[in-house]
N, C-alpha and C positions, 0 to 999 in steps of 0.2 A: 553490324552494318548500318542499322538505323541510327545509332548514336554518332557514328562517323559521318554519315550522310548529312546529319543536321548539326554537326560541329558543336557537340556539347563540350563546353570548356569549364563550366562551373558546377559545383556540387549542389545543384538546385534542380528539383523536379518541377519545372514550370508548367503552368496551365496550358500554354501553347504546345509544349512538347507532349504532354499527356493527351491532349485532344488529337494531335497528329497520330499518336500511337494507337488510340482507340477508334479512329475512323474506320468504318466498315470497309473491308477490301472487296474487290470484285469477286463474285461467286462465293463469298464467305457466308456461312450460316449464322443465324442469330446466336446459337449456342456457343459457337467458336468465338465470336466477338464478345459475348458475355463473359466467357472464360478469361479473355485478355483484360477486360474491364475489371473483373473481380480481382485478378492477380495484381493489377497496377494499383487498385484501391488498397489492397492489403500491404503492398510495398510502400505506398505513400504514407499510410498510417504508421508503419514501422519507422520510416525516416523521421517523421514528426516526433515520434516518441524518443528517438535518440538525438534530437536537437537539430535536424536539418529542415530546410524549407522545402515543402512539397505540396503540390496541389492534389487534393483528394476529390476524385470524381463523385458527384452526388449519386447516392444509391438509387434514386428514383429513375435514373435513365436505364437501369438494368431491366431487361425483359426476362423475368424469372421463368425458368423451365422446371417444372416440378418433377421430382423423382418418380419414375414410373412404378416403383415398388418400394415399400418400406420394409427393410430387412427385419427379420425376426432374430433377436439376439437371445440365445439360450442362456439361462442362468446356470450356475455351477451345479445346482441340484438337479435341474432338468437334464444336463449333460450326463451326470452320474446315472440317472435313471434310464436314459437311453442306452448307455453303454452296458448296464447290467441286463437290460432286456435283450440286447443283442447277444450277450453271452449265453442267454437261455434259448437261442435259436435251435430247434430240434435237428438232430442228425437225419439226413435223408439219403436213401439208397440211390435215388435218381440224380441227386446233386450232392455227392459225397463231401465236397469241401465247403458247402454253403455256410454251415455253422461257423467255420473257421474264418471265412471271408467276412461275414457279418460282424463277428466279434472284433475284427481289426479295422475294417475300412472306415467306420465312422470315427473311431479314435484317431485314425491317420488324418482324416479331413480336418478335424478340429485341431489336432496337435501340430499340423504343418500349414494349414491354410490353403491346401491344394484345391484346385478346381476338380470336380468329379472326373472330368475327362482325363486330366493329368494323372490322377490316381489309377484309373482303370487302364491307361496306356502304359503304365510302368511295366518294365520287363525285369526279370530277375537280375540281369546284369546291370540294371540301373540302380540297384540297392547295394551300396558299398558298406558292408558291415564292419570293416576295419576302421574306416574313417567316420562312420555314422552319418553318411550323406546319401541323399537321393539325387539322381541325375534326371532332371526334368527336360524332356526333349519335345520338339514339335508342338510348341505351345500355341495359344491363341494368337499372340502377336509375333510368333516366330522367335521368341527370346528363350534360348536355352539357359538354364540356371541350376545352381546347386542349392539344395535345401537340407540343412542339418536336422538331425533327429535328436530328441531328448534321450537321455539314457534309458528311461523306462519304456519309451516307444520303440527304441532300437531293440531292446530285449524282446518285446512283444513281436516285432517283425521277424526276429531270428527264430523264435519258438514257432511262429506261424509257418515260416518256410520249411522248417524241419517237419512239421506235421503234415503239410500237403505233399512233401516229397516222400514221406513214408507211405502215402497212398498210391505210390507208383507213378506220380505225375512227373513227366520229363519234358514238359513244354517250356516255352520261353516267358510267358506272361506271369506276373506276380499275383494277379487275381484271375485265375483261369476259369473259364466257363466249362461246364461239363460237356458242352456241344462244340468245343473248339474255340480258339481265340481267347478273348477275355470277356468278363461279365459286361453286359450292356448297361448304360446309365438308366434306362427305363426299368430294368429289372431291379437295380439297387433302389430306385425311387419307390417302387411298389413295396419293397421290404421296409423302407424308411417310413412310408405312410402307416404301415401296420405297427411299427415300433412306437411312433409318436401317439398313435391312438391307444396303444397298450399302456403308456405311461401317463395318459390323461392330458395330452397337449392337443387342443382342437385344431383342425385344419379348416381354414376359411375359404378355400378355393384359390386363394392367392399365396398361401403359405401356412406354416413354414415350408421352406424348400431345402433340398440338400445343400444348395449354395449358401445357405445361412450358417452352416458350420464355418465357412470361410469368413463371412462377415463377423461372426462371433469371435473367431480367432483374432482378427485385426482389432476389434473394439476392446477385447480383454487385454491385448498387448498394449494398446495405447493407454488404457486405464491404469495399468500397472506402472507404466512410465511416468504418467502424470503424478500418481500418488508417491512415487519415489523421487519426484523433483528432477527427473531427467530433462535434458535439453532436446526438445522435440525438433528444433530447427536442424540439428545434426542427425537425429535418428530417423526422421520421416523419410528421407531418401533411401535409407537402408531398408525400411519396411516396404517401400515401393518396389525396390529391386527384388526383395525376398518374395513378394506376392506376384511378381511378373507383370506389374502394371506398365502401361505404355508411357505414362508420365505421372506427375505428382497429383493430378486432379482427383483421380479415383481414391488415392490414399488419403488426401485431405478430407474427402467426404467422410471417411471413417472417424476423423478427428471431430467433425461436427456431430456425428452420431454418438460418439463417446460423451461429448458435453451434454447433448440432449438427453441421453439415457441415465446419466449419473449426475443429478443436480448438485450433489455435494462437492463436485470438483469443477463445476462450471466456472466459478470465480477464478480458480487457478488457471484454467485454460484461457479464459478471456483476458485475464490480466497479463499473462506472459506470452500467449501464442495466438491472439485474436487475428493477427495478420496472416496466419496459416490457414484459417478456416474460411472456405469459399462461401461467398454470399449466394452464388448460383448453384442450385442443386443439379448436378449432372446425372444423366441417365447411365449410371455406372452399373454394367451388367457383367463385368468380368471377374 
């Protein structure tokens, strides 16, 4: 509608058009406007790269909003140690399925990028073992989605379900609490704190958090794509949908994290996909 209203007829991103697009709207927050400015700057740089005339908004007009938390990205070795420690969770008469839940849930969070609430709200009927798919319902943004499982994770889920059903569990939740319903996120977090302490990962008061399994999944995924020379322009929207993001901004933040954390691939990212990396750091907490 904006382009129609202003009768764009040439393949030029003029200064006048850009300034109109980036003018702050009534009741619009700085962070929302900054997002539009960052996006149009990236788009303009992309147009210039491929030979079109485009006005690039000066970066100094952005009011940078700092990320409220720096995610902790687990290394492959740290993940392995956490999973092995979870496998050693002792059997308890009071919570008979606890050792089974702990052995699987952290692998599931990293292997799928689920939010902890999404994992705990899973019901047995949401796990399709024939198709190897999780049905994620009632999510943060109300977006139901399908999440595929790797073959190894699917086998673990199948073995886990068989084990808890052998203990005479006949409820509906995939991660059942011994007190009814499903495990609570605060309970899982307490076990998580114990596990990272056990494997020598210090907790600063700000993290690591359980949500960092999700961050780690996204960053590792993007790192692999970059190293394989994949086209992130095409793949980033798929990752956004897979993670259940409301838009591309949260997913783009992971691309910046990937470049920041792995200097060896910074040049690759900046040379080919700099227009995808947001200059404004959003408060991505989903």
